[in-house]
C-alpha positions in Angstrom: -28.4 -151.3 11.1 -26.0 -154.0 10.0 -22.8 -153.0 8.2 -21.7 -155.4 5.5 -18.5 -157.5 5.4 -18.2 -157.2 1.6 -18.7 -154.3 -0.8 -19.7 -155.4 -4.3 -19.4 -152.8 -7.1 -20.9 -153.3 -10.5 -20.3 -151.3 -13.6 -22.2 -151.5 -16.9 -23.2 -149.4 -19.9 -24.8 -150.3 -23.2 -26.9 -153.5 -22.9 -26.7 -153.2 -19.1 -30.4 -153.3 -18.2 -31.0 -156.9 -19.1 -27.6 -157.9 -17.6 -28.4 -156.3 -14.3 -31.8 -157.8 -14.1 -30.3 -161.3 -14.6 -27.6 -160.6 -12.0 -29.7 -159.2 -9.2 -32.2 -162.0 -9.6 -29.5 -164.4 -8.5 -28.5 -162.5 -5.3 -29.2 -164.3 -2.0 -30.8 -162.3 0.7 -28.5 -163.6 3.4 -25.3 -162.4 1.8 -23.1 -160.3 4.1 -22.7 -157.6 1.5 -23.9 -154.4 0.1 -24.1 -153.8 -3.7 -23.4 -150.6 -5.6 -24.3 -150.2 -9.3 -23.1 -147.6 -11.8 -24.9 -147.8 -15.2 -24.3 -145.1 -17.8 -27.5 -143.2 -18.3 -28.4 -139.8 -19.7 -27.9 -137.1 -17.1 -31.6 -136.2 -17.6 -32.8 -139.7 -16.7 -35.2 -140.1 -13.9 -33.1 -140.8 -10.8 -35.1 -143.9 -9.6 -35.6 -145.3 -13.1 -33.1 -148.2 -12.6 -34.5 -148.9 -9.1 -38.0 -149.5 -10.4 -36.6 -151.8 -13.1 -34.5 -153.9 -10.8 -36.7 -154.1 -7.6 -39.3 -156.6 -9.0 -36.4 -159.1 -9.7 -34.8 -159.2 -6.3 -35.7 -159.5 -2.6 -32.9 -157.1 -1.7 -33.9 -153.5 -1.2 -33.0 -151.3 -4.2 -32.6 -147.6 -3.7 -31.0 -144.6 -5.2 -27.7 -143.9 -3.5 -27.6 -140.9 -1.1 -25.1 -139.5 1.4 -25.8 -142.1 4.1 -24.6 -145.1 6.0 -24.1 -148.4 4.1 -26.5 -151.2 5.1 -26.1 -154.9 4.5 -28.5 -156.4 2.0 -29.1 -153.2 0.1 -28.5 -152.4 -3.6 -27.5 -148.8 -4.1 -27.9 -147.4 -7.6 -26.0 -144.3 -8.8 -28.1 -141.3 -9.6 -27.7 -139.6 -13.0 -25.0 -136.9 -13.1 -23.5 -137.7 -9.7 -20.4 -139.7 -9.0 -21.0 -142.5 -6.4 -18.2 -143.2 -3.9 -17.9 -145.3 -0.8 -15.9 -144.8 2.4 -15.9 -147.1 5.4 -19.5 -147.7 6.2 -20.5 -144.5 4.3 -21.8 -143.4 0.9 -20.6 -140.2 -0.6 -21.9 -138.4 -3.7 -19.7 -136.2 -5.8 -20.0 -133.6 -8.6 -16.4 -133.7 -9.8 -15.5 -133.7 -13.5 -16.6 -136.5 -15.8 -14.3 -139.4 -16.1 -14.3 -141.5 -19.3 -17.0 -139.1 -20.5 -19.4 -140.1 -17.7 -20.7 -138.9 -14.4 -21.3 -141.2 -12.6 -18.1 -143.0 -13.7 -17.5 -146.7 -13.0 -13.8 -146.0 -12.3 -14.6 -143.5 -9.6 -16.8 -146.0 -7.7 -14.3 -148.8 -8.1 -11.3 -146.8 -6.9 -13.2 -145.6 -3.9 -14.2 -149.1 -2.9 -10.6 -150.4 -3.4 -9.3 -147.6 -1.2 -11.8 -148.2 1.6 -12.3 -151.9 1.6 -9.3 -153.4 -0.2 -9.6 -157.3 0.1 -13.3 -157.1 0.9 -14.3 -155.7 -2.5 -15.7 -157.6 -5.4 -15.6 -155.7 -8.7 -17.8 -156.7 -11.6 -17.8 -155.3 -15.1 -20.7 -156.3 -17.4 -21.6 -155.4 -21.0 -20.8 -152.0 -22.2 -19.0 -149.9 -24.8 -15.5 -148.3 -24.5 -13.4 -148.8 -21.4 -14.9 -147.2 -18.2 -14.2 -149.6 -15.3 -10.7 -150.8 -16.5 -8.6 -148.6 -14.3 -11.0 -148.9 -11.4 -10.8 -152.7 -11.7 -7.0 -152.5 -11.7 -7.2 -150.5 -8.4 -9.3 -153.3 -6.9 -6.8 -155.9 -8.1 -3.9 -154.0 -6.7 -5.7 -153.6 -3.4 -6.3 -157.4 -3.0 -9.9 -157.5 -4.0 -11.7 -159.9 -6.4 -12.2 -159.0 -10.1 -15.0 -160.5 -12.2 -16.1 -159.8 -15.7 -18.9 -161.0 -17.9 -17.8 -163.4 -20.6 -17.4 -161.1 -23.6 -18.7 -163.9 -25.9 -22.2 -163.5 -24.3 -22.1 -159.8 -23.5 -24.4 -157.7 -25.7 -21.6 -155.1 -26.0 -18.2 -156.8 -25.2 -16.0 -153.7 -25.2 -15.9 -153.1 -21.4 -15.2 -156.7 -20.4 -12.6 -157.0 -23.2 -10.9 -153.9 -22.1 -10.4 -155.3 -18.6 -9.2 -158.6 -19.9 -6.8 -157.0 -22.3 -5.2 -155.0 -19.5 -5.0 -157.3 -16.5 -5.6 -160.8 -15.1 -9.0 -161.2 -13.5 -10.1 -163.8 -11.0 -13.3 -164.8 -12.9 -14.5 -164.4 -16.5 -17.9 -166.1 -16.6 -21.4 -166.0 -18.0 -24.0 -164.1 -16.1 -25.9 -167.1 -14.9 -22.9 -168.3 -12.9 -22.1 -165.1 -11.1 -24.7 -165.2 -8.3 -23.4 -168.5 -6.7 -19.8 -167.4 -7.2 -20.4 -164.1 -5.4 -22.1 -165.9 -2.6 -19.2 -168.2 -2.1 -16.7 -165.3 -2.0 -18.8 -163.6 0.7 -18.5 -166.7 2.9 -14.7 -166.1 3.2 -13.0 -163.9 5.7 -10.0 -162.2 4.0 -7.7 -160.1 6.1 -8.0 -156.4 5.3 -4.8 -154.7 4.1 -4.1 -151.1 3.3 -4.7 -150.2 -0.4 -1.7 -148.8 -2.3 -1.1 -145.1 -1.5 -1.7 -143.9 -5.0 -5.1 -145.6 -5.1 -6.0 -143.8 -1.8 -4.8 -140.5 -3.1 -6.6 -140.7 -6.4 -9.9 -141.7 -4.6 -9.4 -138.7 -2.2 -9.0 -136.4 -5.2 -12.3 -137.6 -6.6 -13.8 -137.0 -3.2 -12.2 -133.6 -3.0 -10.3 -134.4 0.2 -6.9 -133.9 -1.4 -6.5 -130.5 -3.2 -2.8 -129.7 -3.0 -0.1 -130.0 -5.5 2.3 -132.0 -3.3 -0.1 -134.9 -2.9 -1.0 -135.1 -6.6 2.6 -135.0 -7.9 3.2 -138.2 -5.8 1.1 -140.2 -8.3 1.4 -138.5 -11.6 2.9 -135.9 -13.8 1.2 -132.7 -15.0 -0.1 -133.0 -18.6 -0.2 -130.4 -21.2 -4.0 -131.0 -21.6 -7.0 -129.6 -19.8 -10.1 -131.4 -18.6 -12.9 -130.9 -21.2 -15.5 -130.9 -18.4 -14.1 -128.5 -15.7 -11.2 -126.8 -17.5 -8.7 -127.8 -14.8 -5.3 -129.3 -15.5 -5.0 -133.0 -16.2 -2.4 -135.3 -14.7 -1.0 -138.5 -16.3 -0.9 -141.4 -14.0 1.4 -144.2 -15.4 0.5 -147.8 -14.6 3.5 -149.4 -16.3 3.7 -152.2 -13.8 0.3 -153.4 -15.0 0.9 -152.6 -18.7 -2.1 -150.3 -18.9 -2.2 -147.0 -20.7 -1.6 -143.8 -18.7 -4.7 -142.4 -17.1 -5.5 -138.7 -17.2 -6.5 -137.4 -13.8 -8.8 -134.4 -13.6 -7.5 -132.0 -11.0 -9.9 -129.1 -10.5 -8.5 -127.3 -7.4 -6.6 -125.0 -9.6 -6.1 -124.4 -13.3 -2.6 -124.3 -14.8 
C-alpha cells in the first residue's frame, strides 16, 4: 500500500454530479495523491450511488469511504449521513451533529485535512447552494494548503464558490476544464509540512470527538446562547475576525448547557 503525498478534498452540492464527472475525468493515474469527495445527498441515498456514477469516467479507483488506511490513487466518496474526516494516513467516519445543515459536511472534511496535512492539502469547492465549505477552505488556507474554486460564472449554482471568494483570497479560481492539469502540477511540488493553527486542530478533534472538555473548547470560542438544532448541545461562536469571515457556530455535544 502506497500512502499519498497530497490529500485533495472536494466539496460540492447542487449541480455537483456533472461537475464531478468532468473533474475526475481529468485526473492522472500517476498523481501522488488521494482524493476525498463530499457531495450533499439525501441521507436516504444509496451509499455507492456516486461511486457508480464516477467510476466509468476515471481510471482511479472510486470507493465509498470507510474507516481504513488512505491509499494513493484512490477516490474516496463520503457516504450519506456520515461525516468524512482524515487523519495522517487514516480515514475516520463520524456521526456528530450536522454542520451547515448537512452530514456529511464539507467543512468537517476540509478542517480535518488541514489539521492533518497542512501544506499538502488541495481544497476544491465546486458548484453548490449556500456556503458549506467556506470555513473549511479558510482552515486550509491558514494551514498553508492550496485553495481552488470553480469559476462562479460557469458554475451551475454559484453560491458556494462565491461564498469562498467573498470571504478569502484563493490561489485559483478557474473553469473546470483547467483544474486537472493544475492539480497535477501542484502535486509535483514538495512543500515543507508545517503545523496547522491550534484552533484548527482543536476544532477538527471536536468533530472527531477526541476533545470533549470545556477547557479545550473555550480556547477557540465563546459559549453561545443557542443550542444545536441537530443534537441539542450547546453552540460555541468561533470568531475569525482576522480573515473577515462571520463567526462560526461550533456544535459541542459532550454536554448540554
